[in-house]
N, CA, C, O and CB atoms as a CASP TS submission, in Angstrom:
PFRMAT TS
TARGET T0000
AUTHOR 0000-0000-0000
METHOD Language model
MODEL 1
PARENT N/A
ATOM      1  N   UNK     1      -0.673  -0.634 -35.086  1.00  0.00           N
ATOM      2  CA  UNK     1      -0.410  -1.348 -33.452  1.00  0.00           C
ATOM      3  C   UNK     1      -0.600  -0.348 -32.277  1.00  0.00           C
ATOM      4  O   UNK     1      -0.900  -0.953 -31.247  1.00  0.00           O
ATOM      5  CB  UNK     1       1.281  -1.933 -33.234  1.00  0.00           C
ATOM      6  N   UNK     2      -0.508   1.121 -32.103  1.00  0.00           N
ATOM      7  CA  UNK     2      -1.020   1.461 -31.270  1.00  0.00           C
ATOM      8  C   UNK     2      -2.526   1.215 -30.716  1.00  0.00           C
ATOM      9  O   UNK     2      -2.995   1.105 -29.583  1.00  0.00           O
ATOM     10  CB  UNK     2      -0.725   2.353 -31.467  1.00  0.00           C
ATOM     11  N   UNK     3      -3.078   1.177 -32.035  1.00  0.00           N
ATOM     12  CA  UNK     3      -4.209   0.667 -31.837  1.00  0.00           C
ATOM     13  C   UNK     3      -5.199  -0.538 -31.326  1.00  0.00           C
ATOM     14  O   UNK     3      -6.348  -0.337 -30.931  1.00  0.00           O
ATOM     15  CB  UNK     3      -4.303   0.805 -32.502  1.00  0.00           C
ATOM     16  N   UNK     4      -4.715  -1.522 -31.380  1.00  0.00           N
ATOM     17  CA  UNK     4      -4.388  -2.891 -30.718  1.00  0.00           C
ATOM     18  C   UNK     4      -3.900  -2.788 -28.923  1.00  0.00           C
ATOM     19  O   UNK     4      -4.467  -3.413 -28.027  1.00  0.00           O
ATOM     20  CB  UNK     4      -2.994  -3.570 -31.721  1.00  0.00           C
ATOM     21  N   UNK     5      -2.650  -1.780 -28.726  1.00  0.00           N
ATOM     22  CA  UNK     5      -2.306  -1.745 -27.510  1.00  0.00           C
ATOM     23  C   UNK     5      -3.200  -0.760 -26.518  1.00  0.00           C
ATOM     24  O   UNK     5      -2.755  -0.481 -25.405  1.00  0.00           O
ATOM     25  CB  UNK     5      -0.948  -1.425 -27.571  1.00  0.00           C
ATOM     26  N   UNK     6      -4.541  -0.220 -26.987  1.00  0.00           N
ATOM     27  CA  UNK     6      -4.944   0.890 -26.015  1.00  0.00           C
ATOM     28  C   UNK     6      -6.379   0.246 -25.845  1.00  0.00           C
ATOM     29  O   UNK     6      -7.327   0.628 -26.531  1.00  0.00           O
ATOM     30  CB  UNK     6      -4.871   2.641 -26.635  1.00  0.00           C
ATOM     31  N   UNK     7      -6.500  -0.873 -24.777  1.00  0.00           N
ATOM     32  CA  UNK     7      -6.938  -1.438 -24.439  1.00  0.00           C
ATOM     33  C   UNK     7      -7.008  -1.504 -22.972  1.00  0.00           C
ATOM     34  O   UNK     7      -5.891  -1.440 -22.459  1.00  0.00           O
ATOM     35  CB  UNK     7      -6.677  -2.084 -25.034  1.00  0.00           C
ATOM     36  N   UNK     8      -7.989  -1.613 -22.136  1.00  0.00           N
ATOM     37  CA  UNK     8      -8.265  -1.108 -21.015  1.00  0.00           C
ATOM     38  C   UNK     8      -7.712  -2.527 -20.239  1.00  0.00           C
ATOM     39  O   UNK     8      -7.021  -2.385 -19.230  1.00  0.00           O
ATOM     40  CB  UNK     8      -9.877  -0.539 -20.864  1.00  0.00           C
ATOM     41  N   UNK     9      -7.994  -3.737 -20.676  1.00  0.00           N
ATOM     42  CA  UNK     9      -7.687  -4.885 -19.871  1.00  0.00           C
ATOM     43  C   UNK     9      -6.013  -5.224 -20.056  1.00  0.00           C
ATOM     44  O   UNK     9      -5.798  -6.337 -19.577  1.00  0.00           O
ATOM     45  CB  UNK     9      -8.701  -6.172 -20.373  1.00  0.00           C
ATOM     46  N   UNK    10      -4.821  -4.630 -20.582  1.00  0.00           N
ATOM     47  CA  UNK    10      -3.905  -4.436 -21.154  1.00  0.00           C
ATOM     48  C   UNK    10      -3.368  -3.410 -19.732  1.00  0.00           C
ATOM     49  O   UNK    10      -2.300  -3.517 -19.130  1.00  0.00           O
ATOM     50  CB  UNK    10      -4.178  -3.943 -22.735  1.00  0.00           C
ATOM     51  N   UNK    11      -4.344  -2.558 -19.500  1.00  0.00           N
ATOM     52  CA  UNK    11      -3.673  -1.711 -18.380  1.00  0.00           C
ATOM     53  C   UNK    11      -3.758  -2.315 -17.217  1.00  0.00           C
ATOM     54  O   UNK    11      -2.774  -2.252 -16.481  1.00  0.00           O
ATOM     55  CB  UNK    11      -4.214  -0.393 -18.178  1.00  0.00           C
ATOM     56  N   UNK    12      -4.819  -2.962 -16.824  1.00  0.00           N
ATOM     57  CA  UNK    12      -5.569  -4.074 -15.680  1.00  0.00           C
ATOM     58  C   UNK    12      -4.311  -5.216 -15.810  1.00  0.00           C
ATOM     59  O   UNK    12      -4.553  -6.260 -15.205  1.00  0.00           O
ATOM     60  CB  UNK    12      -7.522  -4.869 -16.274  1.00  0.00           C
ATOM     61  N   UNK    13      -3.394  -5.178 -16.305  1.00  0.00           N
ATOM     62  CA  UNK    13      -2.539  -6.628 -16.141  1.00  0.00           C
ATOM     63  C   UNK    13      -1.339  -5.482 -15.679  1.00  0.00           C
ATOM     64  O   UNK    13      -0.586  -6.067 -14.901  1.00  0.00           O
ATOM     65  CB  UNK    13      -2.202  -7.957 -17.882  1.00  0.00           C
ATOM     66  N   UNK    14      -0.986  -4.362 -15.837  1.00  0.00           N
ATOM     67  CA  UNK    14      -0.222  -3.609 -15.280  1.00  0.00           C
ATOM     68  C   UNK    14      -0.402  -3.170 -13.559  1.00  0.00           C
ATOM     69  O   UNK    14       0.392  -3.295 -12.627  1.00  0.00           O
ATOM     70  CB  UNK    14      -0.303  -2.595 -16.170  1.00  0.00           C
ATOM     71  N   UNK    15      -1.221  -2.842 -13.590  1.00  0.00           N
ATOM     72  CA  UNK    15      -1.615  -2.235 -12.450  1.00  0.00           C
ATOM     73  C   UNK    15      -1.588  -3.265 -11.283  1.00  0.00           C
ATOM     74  O   UNK    15      -1.136  -2.979 -10.175  1.00  0.00           O
ATOM     75  CB  UNK    15      -2.952  -1.620 -12.659  1.00  0.00           C
ATOM     76  N   UNK    16      -2.166  -4.637 -11.648  1.00  0.00           N
ATOM     77  CA  UNK    16      -1.786  -5.227 -10.911  1.00  0.00           C
ATOM     78  C   UNK    16      -0.450  -6.218 -10.396  1.00  0.00           C
ATOM     79  O   UNK    16       0.011  -6.658  -9.343  1.00  0.00           O
ATOM     80  CB  UNK    16      -2.540  -5.487 -11.011  1.00  0.00           C
ATOM     81  N   UNK    17      -0.183  -6.253 -11.752  1.00  0.00           N
ATOM     82  CA  UNK    17       1.978  -6.328 -11.405  1.00  0.00           C
ATOM     83  C   UNK    17       2.572  -5.450 -10.308  1.00  0.00           C
ATOM     84  O   UNK    17       3.232  -5.814  -9.335  1.00  0.00           O
ATOM     85  CB  UNK    17       3.111  -5.584 -12.933  1.00  0.00           C
ATOM     86  N   UNK    18       2.083  -3.823 -10.778  1.00  0.00           N
ATOM     87  CA  UNK    18       2.497  -2.555  -9.509  1.00  0.00           C
ATOM     88  C   UNK    18       2.108  -3.288  -8.822  1.00  0.00           C
ATOM     89  O   UNK    18       3.043  -3.989  -8.436  1.00  0.00           O
ATOM     90  CB  UNK    18       1.892  -0.986  -9.271  1.00  0.00           C
ATOM     91  N   UNK    19       0.784  -3.705  -8.201  1.00  0.00           N
ATOM     92  CA  UNK    19       0.262  -3.579  -6.353  1.00  0.00           C
ATOM     93  C   UNK    19       0.883  -5.009  -6.244  1.00  0.00           C
ATOM     94  O   UNK    19       0.831  -5.570  -5.150  1.00  0.00           O
ATOM     95  CB  UNK    19      -1.917  -3.437  -5.750  1.00  0.00           C
ATOM     96  N   UNK    20       1.572  -5.745  -7.499  1.00  0.00           N
ATOM     97  CA  UNK    20       2.213  -7.088  -6.150  1.00  0.00           C
ATOM     98  C   UNK    20       3.861  -6.437  -6.032  1.00  0.00           C
ATOM     99  O   UNK    20       4.464  -6.512  -4.962  1.00  0.00           O
ATOM    100  CB  UNK    20       2.290  -9.453  -6.979  1.00  0.00           C
ATOM    101  N   UNK    21       4.414  -5.875  -7.118  1.00  0.00           N
ATOM    102  CA  UNK    21       5.881  -4.800  -6.427  1.00  0.00           C
ATOM    103  C   UNK    21       5.431  -4.291  -5.149  1.00  0.00           C
ATOM    104  O   UNK    21       5.899  -4.593  -4.051  1.00  0.00           O
ATOM    105  CB  UNK    21       6.363  -3.192  -7.441  1.00  0.00           C
ATOM    106  N   UNK    22       4.328  -3.364  -5.429  1.00  0.00           N
ATOM    107  CA  UNK    22       4.075  -2.741  -4.089  1.00  0.00           C
ATOM    108  C   UNK    22       4.353  -3.375  -2.576  1.00  0.00           C
ATOM    109  O   UNK    22       5.088  -3.129  -1.620  1.00  0.00           O
ATOM    110  CB  UNK    22       2.737  -2.483  -4.139  1.00  0.00           C
ATOM    111  N   UNK    23       3.194  -4.462  -2.974  1.00  0.00           N
ATOM    112  CA  UNK    23       2.971  -5.466  -1.933  1.00  0.00           C
ATOM    113  C   UNK    23       4.451  -5.906  -0.961  1.00  0.00           C
ATOM    114  O   UNK    23       4.581  -6.091   0.249  1.00  0.00           O
ATOM    115  CB  UNK    23       2.347  -6.823  -2.791  1.00  0.00           C
ATOM    116  N   UNK    24       5.656  -5.981  -2.351  1.00  0.00           N
ATOM    117  CA  UNK    24       6.870  -6.890  -2.019  1.00  0.00           C
ATOM    118  C   UNK    24       7.862  -5.886  -1.426  1.00  0.00           C
ATOM    119  O   UNK    24       8.776  -6.250  -0.686  1.00  0.00           O
ATOM    120  CB  UNK    24       7.531  -7.721  -3.387  1.00  0.00           C
ATOM    121  N   UNK    25       7.644  -4.556  -1.788  1.00  0.00           N
ATOM    122  CA  UNK    25       8.678  -3.496  -1.401  1.00  0.00           C
ATOM    123  C   UNK    25       7.926  -3.682   0.184  1.00  0.00           C
ATOM    124  O   UNK    25       8.531  -3.879   1.238  1.00  0.00           O
ATOM    125  CB  UNK    25       8.649  -1.667  -2.391  1.00  0.00           C
ATOM    126  N   UNK    26       6.209  -3.537  -0.029  1.00  0.00           N
ATOM    127  CA  UNK    26       6.257  -2.951   1.791  1.00  0.00           C
ATOM    128  C   UNK    26       5.535  -3.658   2.544  1.00  0.00           C
ATOM    129  O   UNK    26       4.422  -3.400   3.002  1.00  0.00           O
ATOM    130  CB  UNK    26       5.666  -1.450   2.191  1.00  0.00           C
ATOM    131  N   UNK    27       6.343  -4.798   2.710  1.00  0.00           N
ATOM    132  CA  UNK    27       6.621  -6.045   3.988  1.00  0.00           C
ATOM    133  C   UNK    27       5.259  -6.556   3.349  1.00  0.00           C
ATOM    134  O   UNK    27       5.473  -7.709   2.975  1.00  0.00           O
ATOM    135  CB  UNK    27       6.671  -5.566   6.131  1.00  0.00           C
ATOM    136  N   UNK    28       4.212  -6.265   3.120  1.00  0.00           N
ATOM    137  CA  UNK    28       3.485  -7.837   3.237  1.00  0.00           C
ATOM    138  C   UNK    28       3.385  -8.876   2.981  1.00  0.00           C
ATOM    139  O   UNK    28       2.929  -9.795   3.661  1.00  0.00           O
ATOM    140  CB  UNK    28       2.821  -8.053   3.093  1.00  0.00           C
ATOM    141  N   UNK    29       4.059  -8.885   1.318  1.00  0.00           N
ATOM    142  CA  UNK    29       4.511 -10.253   1.415  1.00  0.00           C
ATOM    143  C   UNK    29       5.073 -10.794   2.319  1.00  0.00           C
ATOM    144  O   UNK    29       4.589 -11.882   2.634  1.00  0.00           O
ATOM    145  CB  UNK    29       5.155 -10.532   0.676  1.00  0.00           C
ATOM    146  N   UNK    30       6.110 -10.384   2.999  1.00  0.00           N
ATOM    147  CA  UNK    30       6.530 -11.059   3.656  1.00  0.00           C
ATOM    148  C   UNK    30       6.195 -11.370   5.462  1.00  0.00           C
ATOM    149  O   UNK    30       6.748 -12.060   6.317  1.00  0.00           O
ATOM    150  CB  UNK    30       7.541 -10.704   3.261  1.00  0.00           C
ATOM    151  N   UNK    31       4.938 -10.405   5.445  1.00  0.00           N
ATOM    152  CA  UNK    31       4.101 -10.865   6.784  1.00  0.00           C
ATOM    153  C   UNK    31       3.133 -12.098   6.215  1.00  0.00           C
ATOM    154  O   UNK    31       3.535 -13.258   6.313  1.00  0.00           O
ATOM    155  CB  UNK    31       3.035  -9.426   7.511  1.00  0.00           C
ATOM    156  N   UNK    32       1.932 -11.819   5.659  1.00  0.00           N
ATOM    157  CA  UNK    32       1.719 -13.390   4.703  1.00  0.00           C
ATOM    158  C   UNK    32       2.718 -14.607   4.712  1.00  0.00           C
ATOM    159  O   UNK    32       2.185 -15.544   5.307  1.00  0.00           O
ATOM    160  CB  UNK    32       1.744 -13.068   3.089  1.00  0.00           C
ATOM    161  N   UNK    33       3.661 -14.842   4.376  1.00  0.00           N
ATOM    162  CA  UNK    33       4.386 -16.096   4.353  1.00  0.00           C
ATOM    163  C   UNK    33       4.478 -15.952   5.886  1.00  0.00           C
ATOM    164  O   UNK    33       3.812 -16.873   6.360  1.00  0.00           O
ATOM    165  CB  UNK    33       5.865 -16.236   3.383  1.00  0.00           C
ATOM    166  N   UNK    34       5.141 -15.021   7.101  1.00  0.00           N
ATOM    167  CA  UNK    34       5.339 -15.486   8.331  1.00  0.00           C
ATOM    168  C   UNK    34       4.327 -15.836   8.493  1.00  0.00           C
ATOM    169  O   UNK    34       4.331 -16.987   8.929  1.00  0.00           O
ATOM    170  CB  UNK    34       5.793 -14.817   9.258  1.00  0.00           C
ATOM    171  N   UNK    35       2.590 -15.098   8.264  1.00  0.00           N
ATOM    172  CA  UNK    35       1.703 -16.316   8.777  1.00  0.00           C
ATOM    173  C   UNK    35       1.529 -17.087   8.434  1.00  0.00           C
ATOM    174  O   UNK    35       1.432 -17.844   9.400  1.00  0.00           O
ATOM    175  CB  UNK    35       0.818 -16.362   8.978  1.00  0.00           C
ATOM    176  N   UNK    36       1.396 -17.545   7.687  1.00  0.00           N
ATOM    177  CA  UNK    36       1.064 -19.357   6.841  1.00  0.00           C
ATOM    178  C   UNK    36       1.857 -19.989   7.641  1.00  0.00           C
ATOM    179  O   UNK    36       1.500 -21.011   8.228  1.00  0.00           O
ATOM    180  CB  UNK    36       1.604 -19.808   4.969  1.00  0.00           C
ATOM    181  N   UNK    37       3.697 -19.160   7.835  1.00  0.00           N
ATOM    182  CA  UNK    37       4.749 -20.122   8.355  1.00  0.00           C
ATOM    183  C   UNK    37       4.248 -20.602  10.267  1.00  0.00           C
ATOM    184  O   UNK    37       4.726 -21.565  10.867  1.00  0.00           O
ATOM    185  CB  UNK    37       6.545 -19.084   8.192  1.00  0.00           C
ATOM    186  N   UNK    38       3.519 -19.908  10.673  1.00  0.00           N
ATOM    187  CA  UNK    38       3.209 -19.911  12.132  1.00  0.00           C
ATOM    188  C   UNK    38       2.274 -20.998  12.150  1.00  0.00           C
ATOM    189  O   UNK    38       2.488 -21.977  12.866  1.00  0.00           O
ATOM    190  CB  UNK    38       2.614 -18.533  12.757  1.00  0.00           C
ATOM    191  N   UNK    39       0.705 -20.863  11.031  1.00  0.00           N
ATOM    192  CA  UNK    39       0.381 -22.134  11.112  1.00  0.00           C
ATOM    193  C   UNK    39       0.283 -23.371  10.425  1.00  0.00           C
ATOM    194  O   UNK    39      -0.521 -24.281  10.629  1.00  0.00           O
ATOM    195  CB  UNK    39      -0.316 -22.052  11.368  1.00  0.00           C
ATOM    196  N   UNK    40       1.667 -23.263   9.152  1.00  0.00           N
ATOM    197  CA  UNK    40       1.758 -24.762   8.912  1.00  0.00           C
ATOM    198  C   UNK    40       2.828 -24.951   9.124  1.00  0.00           C
ATOM    199  O   UNK    40       2.983 -26.167   9.011  1.00  0.00           O
ATOM    200  CB  UNK    40       1.442 -25.351   7.737  1.00  0.00           C
ATOM    201  N   UNK    41       4.075 -24.318   9.473  1.00  0.00           N
ATOM    202  CA  UNK    41       5.000 -25.093   9.369  1.00  0.00           C
ATOM    203  C   UNK    41       5.765 -26.104  10.584  1.00  0.00           C
ATOM    204  O   UNK    41       6.579 -27.026  10.531  1.00  0.00           O
ATOM    205  CB  UNK    41       5.723 -24.286   8.853  1.00  0.00           C
ATOM    206  N   UNK    42       5.050 -25.412  11.660  1.00  0.00           N
ATOM    207  CA  UNK    42       5.356 -26.988  12.344  1.00  0.00           C
ATOM    208  C   UNK    42       4.897 -28.781  11.709  1.00  0.00           C
ATOM    209  O   UNK    42       5.215 -29.843  12.245  1.00  0.00           O
ATOM    210  CB  UNK    42       4.480 -26.844  13.817  1.00  0.00           C
ATOM    211  N   UNK    43       4.361 -28.649  10.872  1.00  0.00           N
ATOM    212  CA  UNK    43       3.624 -29.777  10.090  1.00  0.00           C
ATOM    213  C   UNK    43       5.029 -30.642   9.240  1.00  0.00           C
ATOM    214  O   UNK    43       6.088 -30.160   8.835  1.00  0.00           O
ATOM    215  CB  UNK    43       2.281 -28.944   8.811  1.00  0.00           C
ATOM    216  N   UNK    44       4.575 -31.924   9.190  1.00  0.00           N
ATOM    217  CA  UNK    44       5.955 -32.511   8.032  1.00  0.00           C
ATOM    218  C   UNK    44       5.600 -31.547   6.458  1.00  0.00           C
ATOM    219  O   UNK    44       4.654 -30.838   6.112  1.00  0.00           O
ATOM    220  CB  UNK    44       5.741 -34.872   7.570  1.00  0.00           C
ATOM    221  N   UNK    45       6.661 -31.893   5.917  1.00  0.00           N
ATOM    222  CA  UNK    45       6.882 -30.781   4.793  1.00  0.00           C
ATOM    223  C   UNK    45       6.590 -29.272   4.989  1.00  0.00           C
ATOM    224  O   UNK    45       6.722 -28.356   4.178  1.00  0.00           O
ATOM    225  CB  UNK    45       6.049 -31.132   3.666  1.00  0.00           C
ATOM    226  N   UNK    46       6.363 -29.259   5.667  1.00  0.00           N
ATOM    227  CA  UNK    46       5.816 -27.535   6.194  1.00  0.00           C
ATOM    228  C   UNK    46       6.446 -26.673   5.173  1.00  0.00           C
ATOM    229  O   UNK    46       5.671 -25.726   5.031  1.00  0.00           O
ATOM    230  CB  UNK    46       6.456 -26.889   7.954  1.00  0.00           C
ATOM    231  N   UNK    47       7.312 -26.546   4.505  1.00  0.00           N
ATOM    232  CA  UNK    47       7.908 -25.235   4.036  1.00  0.00           C
ATOM    233  C   UNK    47       7.300 -25.454   2.502  1.00  0.00           C
ATOM    234  O   UNK    47       7.250 -24.300   2.077  1.00  0.00           O
ATOM    235  CB  UNK    47       9.807 -25.070   4.210  1.00  0.00           C
ATOM    236  N   UNK    48       6.824 -26.309   1.476  1.00  0.00           N
ATOM    237  CA  UNK    48       5.919 -26.195   0.492  1.00  0.00           C
ATOM    238  C   UNK    48       5.214 -25.569   0.722  1.00  0.00           C
ATOM    239  O   UNK    48       5.057 -24.370   0.492  1.00  0.00           O
ATOM    240  CB  UNK    48       5.412 -26.995   0.090  1.00  0.00           C
ATOM    241  N   UNK    49       4.207 -26.873   1.637  1.00  0.00           N
ATOM    242  CA  UNK    49       2.762 -26.027   1.833  1.00  0.00           C
ATOM    243  C   UNK    49       2.999 -25.044   2.542  1.00  0.00           C
ATOM    244  O   UNK    49       2.429 -24.221   1.826  1.00  0.00           O
ATOM    245  CB  UNK    49       1.576 -26.701   2.507  1.00  0.00           C
ATOM    246  N   UNK    50       3.584 -24.146   3.815  1.00  0.00           N
ATOM    247  CA  UNK    50       3.457 -22.779   3.410  1.00  0.00           C
ATOM    248  C   UNK    50       3.835 -22.281   2.169  1.00  0.00           C
ATOM    249  O   UNK    50       3.097 -21.341   1.877  1.00  0.00           O
ATOM    250  CB  UNK    50       4.051 -22.089   4.189  1.00  0.00           C
ATOM    251  N   UNK    51       4.660 -22.504   1.318  1.00  0.00           N
ATOM    252  CA  UNK    51       4.431 -21.734  -0.184  1.00  0.00           C
ATOM    253  C   UNK    51       3.249 -22.125  -0.313  1.00  0.00           C
ATOM    254  O   UNK    51       3.137 -22.244   0.908  1.00  0.00           O
ATOM    255  CB  UNK    51       5.339 -22.103  -1.551  1.00  0.00           C
ATOM    256  N   UNK    52       2.497 -22.360  -0.592  1.00  0.00           N
ATOM    257  CA  UNK    52       1.292 -23.327  -1.706  1.00  0.00           C
ATOM    258  C   UNK    52      -0.257 -21.759  -0.839  1.00  0.00           C
ATOM    259  O   UNK    52      -1.183 -21.040  -1.216  1.00  0.00           O
ATOM    260  CB  UNK    52       0.915 -26.339  -0.835  1.00  0.00           C
ATOM    261  N   UNK    53       0.450 -22.099   0.305  1.00  0.00           N
ATOM    262  CA  UNK    53      -0.628 -21.392   1.519  1.00  0.00           C
ATOM    263  C   UNK    53      -0.458 -19.998   0.818  1.00  0.00           C
ATOM    264  O   UNK    53      -1.087 -19.384  -0.044  1.00  0.00           O
ATOM    265  CB  UNK    53      -0.057 -21.424   3.533  1.00  0.00           C
ATOM    266  N   UNK    54       0.861 -19.728   1.692  1.00  0.00           N
ATOM    267  CA  UNK    54       1.078 -18.088   0.996  1.00  0.00           C
ATOM    268  C   UNK    54       1.135 -17.384   0.038  1.00  0.00           C
ATOM    269  O   UNK    54       1.418 -16.193   0.172  1.00  0.00           O
ATOM    270  CB  UNK    54       1.801 -17.635   1.084  1.00  0.00           C
ATOM    271  N   UNK    55       0.896 -17.903  -1.110  1.00  0.00           N
ATOM    272  CA  UNK    55       0.669 -17.671  -2.657  1.00  0.00           C
ATOM    273  C   UNK    55      -0.954 -18.117  -2.823  1.00  0.00           C
ATOM    274  O   UNK    55      -1.586 -17.647  -3.769  1.00  0.00           O
ATOM    275  CB  UNK    55       1.842 -18.738  -3.724  1.00  0.00           C
ATOM    276  N   UNK    56      -1.406 -18.755  -2.164  1.00  0.00           N
ATOM    277  CA  UNK    56      -3.088 -18.531  -1.979  1.00  0.00           C
ATOM    278  C   UNK    56      -3.853 -17.438  -1.301  1.00  0.00           C
ATOM    279  O   UNK    56      -4.987 -17.118  -1.658  1.00  0.00           O
ATOM    280  CB  UNK    56      -3.600 -19.577  -1.269  1.00  0.00           C
ATOM    281  N   UNK    57      -3.162 -16.837  -0.249  1.00  0.00           N
ATOM    282  CA  UNK    57      -3.645 -16.596   0.725  1.00  0.00           C
ATOM    283  C   UNK    57      -2.906 -15.079   0.142  1.00  0.00           C
ATOM    284  O   UNK    57      -3.713 -14.223   0.503  1.00  0.00           O
ATOM    285  CB  UNK    57      -3.377 -17.534   2.125  1.00  0.00           C
ATOM    286  N   UNK    58      -1.847 -14.431  -0.528  1.00  0.00           N
ATOM    287  CA  UNK    58      -1.991 -13.602  -1.274  1.00  0.00           C
ATOM    288  C   UNK    58      -2.888 -13.269  -2.895  1.00  0.00           C
ATOM    289  O   UNK    58      -3.024 -12.201  -3.492  1.00  0.00           O
ATOM    290  CB  UNK    58      -0.950 -13.565  -1.228  1.00  0.00           C
ATOM    291  N   UNK    59      -3.317 -14.478  -3.199  1.00  0.00           N
ATOM    292  CA  UNK    59      -3.562 -14.216  -4.388  1.00  0.00           C
ATOM    293  C   UNK    59      -5.091 -13.796  -4.151  1.00  0.00           C
ATOM    294  O   UNK    59      -5.486 -13.202  -5.155  1.00  0.00           O
ATOM    295  CB  UNK    59      -3.201 -15.389  -5.366  1.00  0.00           C
ATOM    296  N   UNK    60      -5.865 -13.874  -3.392  1.00  0.00           N
ATOM    297  CA  UNK    60      -6.767 -13.745  -2.294  1.00  0.00           C
ATOM    298  C   UNK    60      -7.133 -12.679  -2.342  1.00  0.00           C
ATOM    299  O   UNK    60      -8.290 -12.354  -2.611  1.00  0.00           O
ATOM    300  CB  UNK    60      -6.395 -13.989  -1.111  1.00  0.00           C
ATOM    301  N   UNK    61      -5.956 -11.716  -2.018  1.00  0.00           N
ATOM    302  CA  UNK    61      -5.531 -10.047  -1.306  1.00  0.00           C
ATOM    303  C   UNK    61      -5.604  -9.820  -2.624  1.00  0.00           C
ATOM    304  O   UNK    61      -6.748  -9.670  -3.054  1.00  0.00           O
ATOM    305  CB  UNK    61      -3.874  -9.519  -0.316  1.00  0.00           C
ATOM    306  N   UNK    62      -4.580  -9.739  -3.521  1.00  0.00           N
ATOM    307  CA  UNK    62      -4.491  -8.901  -4.971  1.00  0.00           C
ATOM    308  C   UNK    62      -5.658  -9.192  -5.721  1.00  0.00           C
ATOM    309  O   UNK    62      -6.404  -8.351  -6.224  1.00  0.00           O
ATOM    310  CB  UNK    62      -3.196  -9.293  -5.944  1.00  0.00           C
ATOM    311  N   UNK    63      -5.807 -10.698  -5.782  1.00  0.00           N
ATOM    312  CA  UNK    63      -6.913 -10.680  -6.582  1.00  0.00           C
ATOM    313  C   UNK    63      -6.077 -11.594  -8.947  1.00  0.00           C
ATOM    314  O   UNK    63      -6.644 -11.451 -10.029  1.00  0.00           O
ATOM    315  CB  UNK    63      -7.541  -8.263  -6.338  1.00  0.00           C
ATOM    316  N   UNK    64      -5.076 -12.147  -8.721  1.00  0.00           N
ATOM    317  CA  UNK    64      -4.675 -11.723  -9.482  1.00  0.00           C
ATOM    318  C   UNK    64      -3.063 -12.385  -8.996  1.00  0.00           C
ATOM    319  O   UNK    64      -2.425 -12.300  -7.947  1.00  0.00           O
ATOM    320  CB  UNK    64      -5.145 -10.297  -9.623  1.00  0.00           C
ATOM    321  N   UNK    65      -2.760 -13.152 -10.494  1.00  0.00           N
ATOM    322  CA  UNK    65      -1.795 -14.445 -10.692  1.00  0.00           C
ATOM    323  C   UNK    65      -0.995 -13.872 -10.527  1.00  0.00           C
ATOM    324  O   UNK    65      -0.398 -13.791  -9.454  1.00  0.00           O
ATOM    325  CB  UNK    65      -1.622 -15.303 -11.819  1.00  0.00           C
ATOM    326  N   UNK    66      -0.663 -13.147 -11.800  1.00  0.00           N
ATOM    327  CA  UNK    66       0.354 -12.242 -11.685  1.00  0.00           C
ATOM    328  C   UNK    66       0.961 -11.415 -10.735  1.00  0.00           C
ATOM    329  O   UNK    66       2.175 -11.274 -10.588  1.00  0.00           O
ATOM    330  CB  UNK    66       0.158 -11.654 -12.302  1.00  0.00           C
ATOM    331  N   UNK    67       0.187 -10.943 -10.180  1.00  0.00           N
ATOM    332  CA  UNK    67       0.950  -9.717  -8.942  1.00  0.00           C
ATOM    333  C   UNK    67       1.216 -10.787  -8.230  1.00  0.00           C
ATOM    334  O   UNK    67       2.372 -10.612  -7.846  1.00  0.00           O
ATOM    335  CB  UNK    67      -0.041  -8.317  -7.958  1.00  0.00           C
ATOM    336  N   UNK    68       0.696 -12.164  -7.673  1.00  0.00           N
ATOM    337  CA  UNK    68       0.771 -13.295  -6.767  1.00  0.00           C
ATOM    338  C   UNK    68       2.220 -13.462  -7.126  1.00  0.00           C
ATOM    339  O   UNK    68       3.080 -13.247  -6.272  1.00  0.00           O
ATOM    340  CB  UNK    68      -0.294 -14.628  -7.007  1.00  0.00           C
ATOM    341  N   UNK    69       2.578 -13.885  -8.510  1.00  0.00           N
ATOM    342  CA  UNK    69       4.079 -14.051  -9.264  1.00  0.00           C
ATOM    343  C   UNK    69       5.287 -12.881  -8.973  1.00  0.00           C
ATOM    344  O   UNK    69       6.502 -13.059  -8.891  1.00  0.00           O
ATOM    345  CB  UNK    69       3.794 -13.991 -10.990  1.00  0.00           C
ATOM    346  N   UNK    70       4.509 -11.627  -8.847  1.00  0.00           N
ATOM    347  CA  UNK    70       5.451 -10.250  -8.962  1.00  0.00           C
ATOM    348  C   UNK    70       6.009 -10.137  -7.086  1.00  0.00           C
ATOM    349  O   UNK    70       7.112  -9.694  -6.766  1.00  0.00           O
ATOM    350  CB  UNK    70       4.171  -8.461  -9.655  1.00  0.00           C
ATOM    351  N   UNK    71       5.069 -10.592  -6.181  1.00  0.00           N
ATOM    352  CA  UNK    71       5.090 -10.309  -4.613  1.00  0.00           C
ATOM    353  C   UNK    71       6.065 -11.472  -4.527  1.00  0.00           C
ATOM    354  O   UNK    71       7.272 -11.289  -4.369  1.00  0.00           O
ATOM    355  CB  UNK    71       3.499 -10.409  -3.594  1.00  0.00           C
ATOM    356  N   UNK    72       5.591 -12.493  -4.620  1.00  0.00           N
ATOM    357  CA  UNK    72       6.335 -13.816  -3.644  1.00  0.00           C
ATOM    358  C   UNK    72       7.324 -14.294  -4.268  1.00  0.00           C
ATOM    359  O   UNK    72       8.343 -14.369  -3.581  1.00  0.00           O
ATOM    360  CB  UNK    72       5.471 -15.142  -3.308  1.00  0.00           C
ATOM    361  N   UNK    73       7.445 -14.798  -5.763  1.00  0.00           N
ATOM    362  CA  UNK    73       8.253 -14.787  -6.158  1.00  0.00           C
ATOM    363  C   UNK    73       9.386 -14.118  -6.540  1.00  0.00           C
ATOM    364  O   UNK    73       9.969 -14.484  -7.560  1.00  0.00           O
ATOM    365  CB  UNK    73       7.949 -15.062  -6.484  1.00  0.00           C
ATOM    366  N   UNK    74       9.904 -12.952  -5.718  1.00  0.00           N
ATOM    367  CA  UNK    74      10.634 -12.568  -5.823  1.00  0.00           C
ATOM    368  C   UNK    74      11.464 -12.200  -4.754  1.00  0.00           C
ATOM    369  O   UNK    74      12.535 -11.634  -4.971  1.00  0.00           O
ATOM    370  CB  UNK    74      10.338 -12.043  -6.431  1.00  0.00           C
TER
END
């Protein structure tokens, strides 16, 4: 069991989630959502579009969907 868990790819997943948590607690996630809301918020149905745009921006910054889920979804 330990030989199967000793993989570099499993370590990178945990570091992506860690980076997402650090960005969430460091207020980077909130600033990205506020920026997306400033651009898109005035449109009709602006809140769902703001969520999608902020997740896309955060995914571009972190490079991981898991980190985006950990930061924006909390």
